[in-house]
Backbone as CSV, one residue per row, in Angstrom:
resi,resn,N_x,N_y,N_z,CA_x,CA_y,CA_z,C_x,C_y,C_z
1,UNK,0.880,-1.149,0.025,0.059,0.025,-0.023,0.938,1.214,-0.007
2,UNK,0.459,2.241,-0.707,1.162,3.460,-0.750,0.663,4.363,0.436
3,UNK,1.421,5.309,0.810,0.981,6.213,1.901,0.588,7.587,1.337
4,UNK,0.738,7.758,0.060,0.371,9.051,-0.480,-0.976,8.918,-1.245
5,UNK,-1.746,9.977,-1.173,-3.024,10.043,-1.929,-2.802,9.893,-3.451
6,UNK,-3.794,9.283,-4.124,-3.714,9.075,-5.576,-4.781,10.076,-6.083
7,UNK,-4.389,10.954,-7.037,-5.326,11.864,-7.583,-5.484,11.716,-9.069
8,UNK,-6.737,11.730,-9.498,-7.070,11.680,-10.893,-8.170,12.727,-11.174
9,UNK,-7.765,13.893,-11.677,-8.798,14.959,-11.859,-9.311,15.389,-10.485
10,UNK,-10.585,15.428,-10.367,-11.272,15.851,-9.114,-11.424,14.724,-8.081
11,UNK,-10.935,13.589,-8.475,-11.049,12.375,-7.561,-9.763,12.142,-6.862
12,UNK,-9.805,11.790,-5.593,-8.651,11.392,-4.817,-8.928,10.136,-3.984
13,UNK,-8.028,9.138,-4.065,-8.052,7.938,-3.242,-7.070,8.189,-2.150
14,UNK,-7.501,8.222,-0.861,-6.563,8.504,0.267,-6.462,7.212,1.013
15,UNK,-5.174,6.714,1.181,-4.885,5.568,1.916,-5.300,5.637,3.413
16,UNK,-5.949,4.594,3.898,-6.384,4.589,5.293,-6.011,3.183,5.930
17,UNK,-5.907,3.163,7.228,-5.617,1.913,7.928,-6.922,1.277,8.440
18,UNK,-7.862,2.048,8.772,-9.148,1.599,9.360,-10.335,2.066,8.623
19,UNK,-11.425,1.314,8.560,-12.620,1.658,7.947,-13.795,1.500,8.914
20,UNK,-14.681,2.468,9.083,-15.788,2.251,9.934,-16.718,1.162,9.367
21,UNK,-17.674,0.667,10.138,-18.612,-0.340,9.620,-19.539,0.236,8.597
22,UNK,-19.836,-0.484,7.518,-20.807,-0.022,6.540,-21.217,-1.136,5.660
23,UNK,-22.025,-0.738,4.662,-22.488,-1.734,3.723,-21.404,-2.120,2.769
24,UNK,-21.131,-3.454,2.622,-20.039,-3.893,1.776,-20.629,-4.512,0.503
25,UNK,-20.080,-4.138,-0.622,-20.381,-4.770,-1.905,-19.074,-5.174,-2.536
26,UNK,-19.192,-6.281,-3.323,-17.942,-6.774,-3.964,-18.195,-6.750,-5.458
27,UNK,-17.178,-6.328,-6.156,-17.275,-6.267,-7.621,-15.905,-6.196,-8.180
28,UNK,-15.731,-6.370,-9.516,-14.504,-6.271,-10.167,-14.313,-4.920,-10.899
29,UNK,-15.467,-4.251,-11.051,-15.417,-2.927,-11.704,-16.467,-2.031,-11.027
30,UNK,-16.142,-0.752,-10.787,-17.105,0.187,-10.167,-16.722,1.618,-10.505
31,UNK,-17.844,2.431,-10.736,-17.620,3.824,-10.924,-17.333,4.397,-9.538
32,UNK,-16.204,4.970,-9.386,-15.870,5.584,-8.061,-16.137,7.116,-8.023
33,UNK,-16.312,7.681,-9.203,-16.840,9.052,-9.245,-17.551,9.220,-10.576
34,UNK,-18.767,9.617,-10.408,-19.645,9.904,-11.605,-19.671,11.432,-11.830
35,UNK,-19.503,11.794,-13.032,-19.531,13.209,-13.434,-20.859,13.585,-14.045
36,UNK,-21.297,14.795,-13.746,-22.466,15.297,-14.283,-22.449,15.495,-15.802
37,UNK,-21.231,15.610,-16.329,-21.002,15.783,-17.738,-20.944,14.453,-18.452
38,UNK,-21.064,13.362,-17.720,-21.141,11.973,-18.321,-19.835,11.154,-18.383
39,UNK,-18.792,11.710,-17.934,-17.535,10.902,-17.956,-17.197,10.512,-16.493
40,UNK,-17.000,9.291,-16.260,-16.774,8.777,-14.977,-15.348,8.244,-14.676
41,UNK,-14.988,8.124,-13.470,-13.744,7.528,-13.071,-14.044,6.106,-12.603
42,UNK,-13.410,5.085,-13.247,-13.838,3.700,-13.062,-12.631,2.924,-12.571
43,UNK,-12.897,2.144,-11.527,-11.841,1.281,-10.857,-12.104,-0.171,-11.367
44,UNK,-11.125,-0.765,-11.966,-11.162,-2.168,-12.413,-10.126,-2.981,-11.798
45,UNK,-10.431,-4.194,-11.338,-9.466,-5.156,-10.755,-9.683,-6.492,-11.334
46,UNK,-8.657,-7.300,-11.399,-8.747,-8.681,-11.980,-9.521,-9.550,-10.933
47,UNK,-9.486,-9.275,-9.649,-10.251,-10.006,-8.658,-11.203,-8.986,-8.033
48,UNK,-12.287,-9.561,-7.362,-13.238,-8.694,-6.629,-12.514,-7.816,-5.644
49,UNK,-13.032,-6.583,-5.473,-12.596,-5.712,-4.429,-13.830,-5.285,-3.717
50,UNK,-13.733,-4.712,-2.496,-14.849,-4.271,-1.702,-15.044,-2.862,-1.705
51,UNK,-16.275,-2.402,-1.813,-16.728,-1.050,-1.662,-17.462,-0.988,-0.313
52,UNK,-16.979,-0.164,0.563,-17.616,-0.067,1.909,-18.292,1.348,1.977
53,UNK,-19.602,1.372,2.025,-20.337,2.648,2.053,-20.858,2.766,3.527
54,UNK,-20.340,3.836,4.187,-20.736,4.219,5.477,-21.984,5.145,5.371
55,UNK,-21.765,6.246,4.608,-22.845,7.152,4.221,-22.402,7.875,2.984
56,UNK,-23.179,8.831,2.527,-22.906,9.463,1.254,-21.555,10.104,1.186
57,UNK,-21.055,10.544,2.319,-19.724,11.261,2.317,-18.540,10.348,2.763
58,UNK,-18.802,9.142,3.087,-17.794,8.232,3.565,-17.902,6.868,2.885
59,UNK,-17.153,6.794,1.751,-17.134,5.591,0.960,-15.681,5.177,0.759
60,UNK,-15.404,3.878,0.907,-14.086,3.358,0.951,-13.969,2.177,-0.110
61,UNK,-12.825,1.902,-0.585,-12.522,0.733,-1.384,-11.380,-0.060,-0.814
62,UNK,-11.490,-1.391,-0.759,-10.458,-2.246,-0.288,-10.040,-3.217,-1.380
63,UNK,-8.774,-3.114,-1.904,-8.257,-3.868,-2.958,-7.370,-4.930,-2.453
64,UNK,-7.632,-6.187,-2.725,-6.769,-7.318,-2.374,-5.585,-7.478,-3.313
65,UNK,-5.932,-7.137,-4.592,-4.898,-7.089,-5.621,-4.885,-5.743,-6.250
66,UNK,-3.865,-5.430,-7.046,-3.827,-4.134,-7.701,-4.909,-3.932,-8.695
67,UNK,-5.174,-2.669,-9.029,-6.261,-2.326,-9.995,-5.817,-1.212,-10.904
68,UNK,-6.712,-0.762,-11.767,-6.491,0.297,-12.642,-7.610,1.307,-12.590
69,UNK,-7.274,2.612,-12.474,-8.267,3.644,-12.427,-8.241,4.374,-13.745
70,UNK,-9.396,4.277,-14.495,-9.504,4.987,-15.800,-10.514,6.114,-15.779
71,UNK,-10.265,6.955,-16.741,-11.189,8.155,-16.909,-11.976,7.937,-18.190
72,UNK,-13.224,7.717,-18.058,-14.137,7.451,-19.226,-14.547,8.740,-19.936
73,UNK,-13.638,9.288,-20.719,-13.917,10.485,-21.462,-13.171,10.409,-22.775
74,UNK,-13.764,10.901,-23.791,-13.174,10.852,-25.170,-11.986,11.831,-25.314
75,UNK,-12.160,13.048,-24.904,-11.065,14.072,-25.040,-10.647,14.564,-23.699
76,UNK,-9.471,15.125,-23.628,-8.941,15.676,-22.318,-8.952,14.599,-21.192
77,UNK,-8.690,13.453,-21.510,-8.763,12.257,-20.666,-7.544,12.270,-19.661
78,UNK,-7.834,11.888,-18.408,-6.723,11.794,-17.459,-6.070,10.429,-17.679
79,UNK,-4.752,10.498,-17.283,-3.912,9.258,-17.474,-4.422,8.172,-16.626
80,UNK,-4.375,6.966,-17.199,-4.674,5.730,-16.508,-3.757,5.507,-15.378
81,UNK,-4.286,5.141,-14.185,-3.387,4.934,-13.012,-3.446,3.562,-12.465
82,UNK,-2.298,2.953,-12.101,-2.193,1.747,-11.462,-2.476,1.963,-9.935
83,UNK,-3.335,1.205,-9.310,-3.666,1.331,-7.923,-3.114,0.139,-7.162
84,UNK,-2.285,0.309,-6.204,-1.730,-0.757,-5.379,-2.778,-1.313,-4.471
85,UNK,-2.619,-2.674,-4.075,-3.493,-3.231,-3.061,-3.549,-2.338,-1.805
86,UNK,-4.649,-2.312,-1.185,-4.804,-1.497,0.078,-6.255,-0.978,0.275
87,UNK,-6.440,-0.179,1.245,-7.721,0.368,1.575,-7.600,1.917,1.374
88,UNK,-8.605,2.455,0.664,-8.614,3.919,0.341,-10.012,4.482,0.620
89,UNK,-9.953,5.756,1.077,-11.137,6.580,1.217,-11.352,7.317,-0.100
90,UNK,-12.500,7.333,-0.650,-12.784,8.066,-1.874,-13.169,9.519,-1.511
91,UNK,-12.399,10.459,-1.990,-12.594,11.882,-1.690,-12.896,12.599,-3.025
92,UNK,-13.649,13.669,-2.976,-13.947,14.484,-4.151,-13.446,15.890,-3.893
93,UNK,-12.791,16.454,-4.836,-12.264,17.824,-4.696,-13.456,18.777,-4.561
94,UNK,-13.318,19.698,-3.655,-14.352,20.787,-3.495,-13.664,22.098,-3.683
95,UNK,-14.481,23.117,-3.953,-13.949,24.460,-4.043,-14.914,25.427,-3.350
96,UNK,-14.363,26.475,-2.825,-15.163,27.491,-2.225,-15.548,28.555,-3.147
97,UNK,-16.876,28.961,-3.192,-17.364,29.940,-4.082,-17.614,31.119,-3.107
98,UNK,-16.712,32.112,-3.152,-16.792,33.235,-2.180,-17.976,34.075,-2.344
99,UNK,-18.463,34.338,-3.560,-19.577,35.200,-3.760,-20.825,34.579,-3.357
100,UNK,-20.898,33.197,-3.448,-22.088,32.438,-3.046,-22.018,32.007,-1.564
101,UNK,-20.723,32.090,-1.039,-20.419,31.585,0.323,-20.808,30.146,0.464
102,UNK,-20.430,29.287,-0.472,-20.711,27.887,-0.395,-19.534,27.026,-0.797
103,UNK,-19.465,25.851,-0.296,-18.586,24.822,-0.809,-19.227,24.040,-1.869
104,UNK,-18.584,23.772,-2.961,-19.208,23.036,-4.068,-18.240,21.923,-4.595
105,UNK,-18.762,20.777,-4.940,-17.893,19.754,-5.528,-17.455,20.165,-6.943
106,UNK,-16.175,19.959,-7.167,-15.605,20.316,-8.502,-16.129,19.303,-9.481
107,UNK,-16.504,19.866,-10.707,-17.006,18.981,-11.759,-15.845,18.827,-12.732
108,UNK,-15.365,17.616,-12.947,-14.251,17.335,-13.714,-14.601,17.172,-15.180
């Protein structure tokens, strides 16, 4: 496992040691960030990995084997990233809108 966050556009996978209890699903492929503009960030692994959903803001993935993170977009696509085995919290980049005085999720 790496100890540095992995960033792809507005998505970040942050390594963690512990995960709170949540609903566990197992799959070989999952959208880890869906974009309003229709291009998603997809995690694929040769073996099943776990997605642990605590609540809307706390989602984790646990990879027993390495995987690949791809950006499903035709143009201006982010580089494909190799993801090492480990447990990661899925984070989304936010930005502050000073005139509106709100935090808003970045749309990639």
